[in-house]
C-alpha positions in Angstrom: 102.5 40.3 3.9 100.1 43.0 2.9 100.5 46.6 3.6 97.6 48.6 4.9 95.4 50.1 2.2 96.4 53.6 1.1 93.7 56.1 1.3 92.4 57.2 -2.2 94.6 54.8 -4.0 95.3 51.2 -5.0 97.2 49.6 -2.2 99.7 47.1 -3.3 101.3 44.5 -1.0 105.0 44.5 -0.8 106.6 41.5 -2.7 108.2 38.6 -0.9 111.4 37.2 -2.3 110.6 35.1 -5.3 112.5 32.4 -7.1 114.4 33.5 -10.2 112.3 34.0 -13.3 112.1 31.0 -15.5 112.4 31.7 -19.3 110.7 29.4 -21.7 112.5 27.1 -24.1 111.8 24.6 -26.9 108.2 23.7 -27.9 106.6 25.6 -25.0 108.3 28.8 -26.1 107.2 28.4 -29.7 103.6 27.7 -28.7 103.4 30.7 -26.3 104.9 32.9 -29.0 102.3 31.8 -31.5 99.5 32.2 -29.0 100.3 35.8 -28.0 100.9 36.9 -31.6 97.7 35.3 -32.9 95.8 36.9 -29.9 97.2 40.4 -30.6 96.5 40.0 -34.3 92.9 39.0 -33.6 92.4 42.3 -31.8 94.1 44.4 -34.5 92.3 42.6 -37.4 89.0 43.4 -35.8 89.7 47.1 -35.7 89.5 47.1 -39.6 87.8 43.9 -40.7 84.2 45.2 -40.5 84.9 48.5 -42.3 84.4 46.9 -45.7 81.2 45.2 -44.4 79.3 48.3 -43.1 77.2 48.8 -46.2 76.0 45.2 -46.1 75.4 45.3 -42.3 73.3 48.5 -42.9 71.2 46.8 -45.5 70.8 43.5 -43.7 69.8 45.0 -40.3 67.8 47.9 -41.7 70.0 50.5 -40.1 71.2 53.9 -41.4 74.8 54.5 -42.3 74.9 56.9 -39.4 73.8 54.2 -37.0 75.9 51.5 -38.4 79.0 53.6 -37.8 78.5 52.8 -34.1 79.8 49.3 -34.9 83.2 50.8 -35.4 82.9 53.5 -32.7 81.8 51.2 -29.8 84.8 48.9 -30.4 87.3 51.7 -30.6 85.9 53.3 -27.4 86.1 50.0 -25.4 89.6 49.4 -26.7 91.1 52.7 -25.8 89.5 52.6 -22.3 90.8 49.2 -21.3 94.3 49.3 -22.8 95.9 51.6 -20.2 94.2 49.6 -17.4 95.4 46.2 -18.6 98.4 46.2 -16.2 96.2 47.1 -13.2 93.6 44.5 -14.1 96.2 41.9 -14.6 97.5 42.6 -11.0 93.9 42.5 -9.7 92.8 39.3 -11.3 96.1 37.5 -11.9 97.6 38.1 -15.3 97.1 34.6 -16.6 93.4 34.6 -15.6 92.9 38.1 -17.0 94.5 37.1 -20.3 92.5 33.9 -20.8 89.3 35.7 -19.6 89.9 38.5 -22.1 90.4 36.0 -25.0 87.2 34.2 -24.0 85.2 37.4 -23.7 86.4 38.5 -27.1 85.5 35.2 -28.6 82.0 35.0 -27.0 81.2 38.6 -28.0 82.3 37.7 -31.6 79.7 34.9 -31.6 76.9 37.2 -30.4 78.0 39.9 -32.8 77.4 37.4 -35.7 74.0 36.4 -34.2 72.8 40.0 -33.7 69.4 40.6 -35.2 69.4 44.4 -34.9 72.0 47.2 -35.0 72.0 48.1 -31.3 72.4 44.5 -30.2 75.4 44.4 -32.6 76.8 47.6 -31.1 76.5 46.3 -27.6 78.3 43.1 -28.2 80.9 44.9 -30.3 81.6 47.0 -27.2 82.1 43.9 -25.1 84.3 42.5 -27.9 86.4 45.7 -27.6 86.7 45.3 -23.8 88.1 41.8 -24.3 90.3 42.7 -27.2 91.8 45.8 -25.6 93.7 43.6 -23.1 95.3 41.5 -25.7 97.8 44.0 -27.1 99.7 45.1 -24.0 99.3 41.8 -22.1 100.6 39.8 -25.1 103.6 42.2 -25.3 104.4 41.7 -21.7 104.0 37.9 -21.9 106.3 37.8 -24.9 109.0 39.8 -23.1 108.8 37.4 -20.2 109.1 34.4 -22.4 112.4 35.4 -24.0 115.7 35.9 -22.3 117.1 39.5 -22.1 119.5 38.8 -25.0 116.6 37.7 -27.2 114.2 40.5 -26.5 115.1 42.3 -29.7 113.8 39.3 -31.5 110.7 39.3 -29.4 110.1 43.0 -30.2 110.5 42.2 -33.9 107.9 39.4 -33.7 105.4 41.6 -31.9 105.9 44.5 -34.2 105.2 42.2 -37.2 101.8 41.5 -35.7 101.1 45.2 -35.1 101.5 45.9 -38.8 100.0 42.8 -40.3 96.8 43.0 -38.3 95.3 46.3 -39.6 96.4 45.4 -43.1 95.0 41.8 -43.1 91.6 43.1 -41.8 90.3 44.7 -44.9 91.6 41.9 -47.1 90.0 39.2 -45.0 86.8 41.3 -44.5 86.5 41.8 -48.3 86.9 38.1 -49.0 84.3 37.1 -46.3 81.8 39.6 -47.4 82.1 38.7 -51.1 82.0 34.9 -50.6 79.9 34.5 -47.5 78.1 37.2 -45.4 79.1 40.0 -43.0 78.4 37.7 -40.1 81.5 35.7 -40.9 83.7 38.8 -40.1 82.8 37.8 -36.5 82.3 34.0 -36.7 85.9 33.6 -38.1 87.2 34.7 -34.6 85.5 31.8 -32.8 87.7 28.8 -33.6 90.9 30.9 -33.5 89.9 32.5 -30.2 89.0 29.1 -28.6 92.3 27.6 -29.7 94.2 30.6 -28.3 92.4 30.4 -25.0 93.1 26.7 -24.7 96.8 27.2 -25.6 97.1 30.1 -23.0 95.4 27.9 -20.3 97.7 25.0 -21.1 101.1 26.6 -21.5 101.1 30.1 -19.8 102.5 30.3 -16.3 101.5 33.0 -13.7 104.4 35.4 -13.2 106.4 34.6 -10.1 106.6 38.3 -9.2 103.1 39.4 -8.1 101.7 42.8 -7.2 98.6 42.1 -5.2 95.9 44.7 -5.3 94.1 45.2 -2.0 92.2 48.4 -2.8 90.9 49.4 -6.2 91.4 53.0 -7.5 87.8 53.5 -8.5 88.2 57.2 -8.9 91.1 56.9 -11.4 89.3 54.2 -13.3 86.1 56.2 -13.5 87.8 59.4 -14.6 89.8 57.5 -17.3 86.7 55.8 -18.6 84.7 59.0 -18.9 87.6 61.1 -20.3 89.0 58.6 -22.8 85.6 57.3 -23.8 84.3 60.8 -24.4 87.5 61.7 -26.4 87.2 58.6 -28.6 83.5 59.3 -29.2 84.3 62.8 -30.3 87.0 61.6 -32.7 84.8 58.8 -34.1 81.6 60.9 -34.6 82.8 64.5 -34.9 83.2 64.7 -38.6 79.8 63.1 -39.3 78.1 65.5 -36.9 79.9 68.6 -38.2 82.0 68.9 -35.0 81.0 71.7 -32.7 78.0 72.7 -34.8 76.3 69.8 -32.9 75.7 70.6 -29.2 76.3 67.1 -27.8 79.8 67.0 -29.5 80.6 70.3 -27.7 79.4 68.8 -24.4 81.4 65.6 -24.8 84.4 67.8 -25.6 84.0 69.7 -22.3 83.4 66.4 -20.4 86.6 64.9 -22.0 88.8 67.9 -21.1 87.5 68.1 -17.5 87.6 64.3 -16.9 91.1 63.9 -18.4 92.5 66.9 -16.5 91.1 65.5 -13.3 92.4 62.0 -14.1 95.9 63.3 -14.6 95.8 65.3 -11.3 94.4 62.4 -9.4 96.8 59.8 -10.7 99.8 62.1 -9.9 98.6 62.6 -6.3 97.4 59.1 -5.5 100.0 56.9 -3.8 99.3 53.8 -5.8 97.3 54.8 -9.0 95.6 52.5 -11.4 97.6 54.1 -14.2 101.0 55.3 -13.0 101.6 58.5 -15.1 104.7 59.2 -13.0 106.5 56.6 -15.1 106.6 59.3 -17.8 108.7 61.5 -15.5 110.9 58.6 -14.5 111.6 57.8 -18.2 112.7 60.6 -20.5 112.7 58.2 -23.4 109.1 57.0 -22.7 107.8 60.5 -23.0 109.5 60.9 -26.4 108.4 57.5 -27.5 104.8 58.3 -26.6 104.9 61.4 -28.9 106.5 59.4 -31.7 104.1 56.5 -31.2 101.2 59.0 -31.5 102.6 60.3 -34.8 103.2 56.8 -36.1 99.6 55.8 -35.2 98.3 58.9 -36.9 100.3 58.1 -40.1 99.6 54.4 -40.1 95.8 54.6 -39.6 95.5 57.9 -41.5 97.2 56.6 -44.6 95.4 53.3 -44.3 92.1 55.2 -44.2 92.8 57.4 -47.2 94.4 54.8 -49.5 91.4 52.3 -49.8 88.9 55.2 -50.2 91.1 56.7 -53.0 91.6 53.5 -55.0 88.1 52.2 -54.5 86.1 55.4 -55.1 88.2 56.9 -57.9 90.2 54.1 -59.5 87.6 51.4 -59.3 89.5 48.9 -57.1 87.4 46.2 -55.4 87.8 45.6 -51.6 89.6 42.4 -52.3 92.0 44.0 -54.8 92.7 46.8 -52.4 93.7 44.2 -49.7 95.9 42.3 -52.1 97.7 45.5 -53.1 98.3 46.4 -49.5 99.4 42.9 -48.4 103.0 42.8 -49.8 103.7 45.9 -47.8 102.7 44.2 -44.5 104.6 41.1 -45.6 107.8 43.1 -46.0 107.4 44.5 -42.5 107.0 41.0 -41.2 110.1 39.8 -43.0 112.4 42.6 -41.7 111.0 42.8 -38.2 113.0 40.0 -36.6 116.4 41.0 -38.1 115.8 44.6 -37.0 114.9 43.5 -33.5 118.1 41.4 -33.3 120.2 44.3 -34.7 118.8 46.6 -31.9 119.6 44.0 -29.3 123.2 43.9 -30.5 123.6 47.6 -30.1 122.4 49.3 -33.3 121.2 52.8 -32.6 117.4 53.1 -32.5 117.7 56.7 -33.4 119.4 55.8 -36.7 116.8 53.1 -37.5 114.0 55.5 -36.8 115.5 58.2 -38.9 115.7 55.8 -41.8 112.1 54.7 -41.2 110.6 58.1 -40.8 112.4 59.4 -43.9 111.1 56.4 -45.9 107.6 57.1 -44.6 107.8 60.7 -45.7 108.9 59.6 -49.2 106.1 57.0 -49.2 103.4 59.6 -48.5 104.9 62.1 -50.9 104.9 59.5 -53.6 101.2 58.7 -53.0 100.5 62.4 -53.2 101.8 62.4 -56.8 99.4 59.7 -58.1 96.9 60.4 -60.9 93.4 59.2 -61.9 95.1 56.8 -64.4 97.2 55.0 -61.7 96.8 51.3 -61.5 97.8 48.5 -59.1 101.3 48.3 -60.6 101.9 52.0 -59.8 101.5 51.3 -56.1 103.7 48.2 -55.8 107.1 49.8 -55.0 105.6 52.7 -53.2 103.8 50.3 -50.8 106.9 48.2 -50.4 108.6 51.3 -49.2 105.8 51.7 -46.6 106.5 48.2 -45.4 110.2 49.0 -44.9 109.4 52.3 -43.2 107.0 50.8 -40.7 109.5 48.0 -39.8 112.3 50.6 -39.1 109.9 52.7 -37.0 107.8 50.3 -35.0 110.5 48.1 -33.5 112.8 50.9 -32.3 109.9 53.0 -30.8 108.5 49.9 -29.1 111.9 49.1 -27.5 112.5 52.8 -26.7 109.3 52.9 -24.7 110.7 50.4 -22.1 114.4 51.3 -22.3 115.8 51.9 -18.9 112.6 50.8 -17.1 112.4 47.9 -14.6 109.8 45.6 -13.2 106.3 47.0 -12.8 107.1 50.2 -14.7 107.4 48.1 -17.9 103.7 47.1 -17.7 102.7 50.8 -17.2 104.9 51.8 -20.2 103.5 49.2 -22.6 99.9 50.1 -21.6 100.4 53.8 -22.1 102.3 53.3 -25.4 99.6 51.1 -26.8 96.9 53.6 -25.7 98.8 56.5 -27.3 99.1 54.6 -30.6 95.3 53.9 -30.6 94.6 57.5 -29.9 97.0 58.6 -32.6 95.1 56.3 -35.1 91.8 57.8 -34.0 93.1 61.4 -34.4 94.6 60.4 -37.7 91.3 59.1 -39.1 89.1 61.9 -37.7 91.4 64.8 -38.6 92.3 63.4 -42.0 88.6 62.9 -42.8 87.8 66.5 -41.8 90.8 67.8 -43.8 89.7 65.9 -46.9 86.2 67.3 -46.6 87.5 70.9 -46.4 90.0 70.4 -49.2 87.3 68.9 -51.5 85.2 72.1 -51.1 88.2 74.3 -51.7 89.3 72.4 -54.8 85.8 72.5 -56.2 85.7 76.2 -55.9 89.1 76.6 -57.5 88.3 74.3 -60.4 84.9 75.9 -61.0 86.7 79.3 -61.3 88.4 78.0 -64.5 85.2 76.9 -66.1 83.4 79.4 -68.3 80.7 79.2 -71.0 82.9 81.5 -73.0 86.0 79.3 -72.7 86.5 77.4 -76.0 88.0 74.3 -74.3 85.0 74.0 -71.9 82.5 74.5 -74.8 84.2 71.8 -76.9 84.3 69.3 -73.9 80.6 69.9 -73.2 79.6 69.5 -76.9 81.6 66.2 -77.1 79.8 64.9 -73.9 76.4 66.0 -75.3 77.0 64.2 -78.6 77.9 61.0 -76.9 74.9 61.2 -74.7 72.6 61.7 -77.6 74.1 58.9 -79.7 74.4 56.2 -77.0 71.2 56.9 -75.0 69.0 58.4 -77.7 68.3 61.5 -75.6 66.5 64.6 -76.7 68.4 67.9 -76.8 67.1 69.0 -73.4 67.7 65.6 -71.8 71.2 65.6 -73.3 71.9 69.1 -71.8 70.9 67.8 -68.3 73.0 64.6 -68.8 76.0 66.7 -69.9 75.8 69.0 -66.8 75.6 65.9 -64.5 78.6 64.4 -66.2 80.5 67.6 -65.8 79.6 67.8 -62.1 80.7 64.2 -61.7 84.0 64.9 -63.3 84.4 68.1 -61.1 83.7 66.1 -57.9 86.1 63.3 -58.9 88.9 65.8 -59.6 88.2 67.7 -56.4 88.3 64.4 -54.3 91.5 63.3 -56.1 93.3 66.5 -55.2 92.0 66.4 -51.6 93.3 62.8 -51.2 96.7 63.8 -52.5 96.7 66.8 -50.1 96.0 64.3 -47.2 99.0 62.2 -48.1 101.2 65.2 -48.2 99.9 66.4 -44.8 100.9 63.1 -43.2 104.3 63.5 -44.9 104.7 66.9 -43.4 103.7 65.7 -39.9 106.4 63.0 -40.0 109.0 65.4 -41.2 108.1 67.8 -38.3 108.3 65.0 -35.8 111.8 63.8 -36.9 113.7 66.4 -34.8 112.4 64.6 -31.7 114.9 61.9 -32.4 117.8 64.2 -31.3 116.4 64.2 -27.8 116.5 60.4 -27.3 119.1 59.4 -24.7 120.1 55.8 -24.2 123.1 55.3 -22.0 125.7 53.0 -23.5 125.2 49.3 -22.6 121.9 49.9 -20.8 119.3 47.3 -21.2 115.6 47.2 -20.3 114.7 44.8 -17.5 111.6 43.1 -18.8 111.5 40.1 -16.5 108.6 41.3 -14.5 106.7 43.2 -17.1 103.0 43.3 -16.5 
């Protein structure tokens, strides 16, 4: 029984009575769990795996660093466009078909990324890879919720949250290993056997949901406005710092386009009877609105800190890409270990507000501790600090993920998971873009400040320069004039290193302040006693 199409919207047929939902058990349940976690991690790993390979890609394909940055940008833009549409596309194509098709698109695009012979071919297939990968996060989450009984969904949230943290952390470690031992192409080829196995497993074991929302008319206007608005915004965040923001005319134009398109998108979706992305779910769920803000802050902190830390330890402390990944890995492992117990605790009635308060406080301490590091810090100095990060993320991710769907039912769940995943991605993009800009500004400020303390009449400065000059003359057998030039270059290098060090410390402290400022939002969370989210028809 289909309803007549609604003008200007996506008409959805009313649902006929369906048999009770069948929850998975035994071997089938284990295989589905592994399949969706691996698929979600594939998507997350690929957001960071190529970052350590950009220099080699640039040299191998004869592209400038500016052009090779599009390898990251194109993937991020495709991701953030498709994530909020995943529920709608699953309704349109059938969720099982959409999920399997997305895995296959991601896998095929990975193959062609590795076979690319020029930078723009790589960028194109990287965009297709992002379109396939963007569906995997929210759809995997919905499938996992449907697989587990209501009393087990805390455990399911813990499992999913483990993948959310492990993916971005494993990416640089795996990428560094593949680049060092093979070539950059294997950052893409490694996806092929895993993707094919995941697609086969999904085809064999996944069932189509019994509750169906059949789309009979597509909301092209909403999809178009979302694509233009979110795509433009992501482009600005990815490229703004490199192009000096609004000093570049096309960045200004893309900003105007993003603002106008997103404003029109919000208006359209709120006034369309059956929108592609139902923003009214934010009004129906007070907790989802708060969760969205907190998720944005968490995305900002997670990706912002994960951006600054490798740059700091590799550029200033001399860590290799592989060592950086190894230093970060125990943190992600801790999150994985505590994720399931925390999810079970939430399911048994532990307050998500209390867990999030612990997690956000721990993250503030983590960032503050990183902000106190020196140029003499080594891997051992970061061990306990990063373990605290792992604990913090576990205590944050799981409660905020459950909070986003608390009190929602049926189709609203799919809209909530899509919106929440999109907000986290945008938070990460803002985190990287704004942190990068902040560091650049702070480097300049610290350089001026340090230079003000240097003087040719300062005895300490004169003694330091004389010592450098003597070493240069003895070791390199330089003339007096050559030694003078070498001494000034060495001084400038030291000045820049110190300026960058102070700027990185400032960036960590800024993230700590952001988390501290967001903590009062926890007081506004309202969860009625005994209320549970109905996830049985999540999409």
